[in-house]
C-alpha angles and dihedrals in degrees: 000000000000108000094185108138122216105194111217088008089270111174092009115130111209103168147356121255141180096190101091142354129210123195098194095185094052096036096240132146127181134178112217089339096311116114109248091230090059092053093045090053100041114017135070129235092253093047093050092046089053090050093053094046097043109027095238138066112262124249116229095272094047090050093048091051092051090047090051093051093048091050094048095051097050100098122082125230118261092245089056096047089053090057094041093052091048097056121107111270097231101062125127110256092235090059089050092051094049092046097048097039091050089053091048090050091053092051093044099047094118091057102040102085096098104075095198095050090045090049089056092049094049090047090052099048101043093075089048092053091048094046096044092049091048093054094041096048091050094047092247128145111272111247113207123217117283112220093200091065129080122242100277096033089055093048092050091046092050091051102042107011088231134112098167094097096074091160090056092049092050091047091049090053091050090050093049091049088056090053095047101095138006111162123256100345118158097276096043091049090050090055090049093051090052092043091052089064087059092245119155123277092249090061090048092054095043088054091048090050090056091052092046092054091068118109093235091056128028095352092063095091090060091053091048090060090047087052094050089051090050091051087050101180138031090244089064096054099091092049092048093052092047091050091046092055091045094051093036088239116164115244105221120228093035134098130025134210091229109023114076092180135025115336103236091219092056090052091052098046092046090058090043089052094049090051093056103036103071101146106093090196092060114113089227091055086060089052090049091055092047090051091049091050090050089051092049092052099042098044089053096043107137093210102044125356114220119195126204120256128204093275095066093073106017094077091054089047095052091045090053090053089055102255118142118244094245087061098056098092091045090055086053089053093047087065105028090056085082093058092045095052093042089057094047090051092047098044098046091055085075098020131185122170113248111241114159125177135237132214110240114223100167132104117300098199121032126155122230111242118201113244095248090057098052 
């Protein structure tokens, strides 16, 4: 038996997939063969979701049918609303999502056998949970779903009761498309492990939400903004980098397990951010310049080059659109749920239960000592 250990499963291939392809050396990402930048510039959230779930771009009728299903599934059951509006108002959004989605899954157990249809329902209700909790926790009037609006318009409307900022909504949609899928990252793999047991899709997504909450995964963009605040000014960047290397402190927003060069999503969001932040007196413009200076120094580091990942600029971007920091990871989930569910659907078609091994390093022979003699 081979006892070679691959910590973090790096380099271990556990399945085949046709959902997305990452060329880490070239900094390329594609969904079903289409470059992610092309989709972010030309596609819609619904169209890209259909592509990931079905392996082809939808025709007009197929897209309309998906849009209809997403619209019809937006509202939450009365029993769920009662629980949601009784939660403390200072919870992290990821804890709210896990709690409420788990409850919905328990109530919907009779109707959750079809993985694809359940994936659509979950994708539809996550924005509603986020928007409702945002309004409730800030003592604002609750805005119900608007069936005349598309997926992202409706979410923005439910959060801010505003559709005037069309540029913001389009930029948000592009950003969420970039977040939709990224291979077997920690949360996607978590959903696959659960799916391999033939559990329901709600359980797969709740498990993925737990993984995404971690600060080394989805929670990283919150920590990036905290770091930019700590740096404070562009003149402090070089000192911060020097101290970080000296203290072996991780610089958030840099480095990736797969990409060995620029993350194409980071490049896209950076340009998106520069196009919307035009006020040089804006506090977030200062953070953008600090992030760019960090990038300049770390990419050109003679000892070890570090390239920016999607988290470096996405937190600034979400802040500029008006979203609170505690919501950032939930916004990630709102999009990545499509990738999670697509992988579960694909993997379980040729399912095999995950059961890795571990190398035992403990004692082989130890006597039992009665409690009074210990």
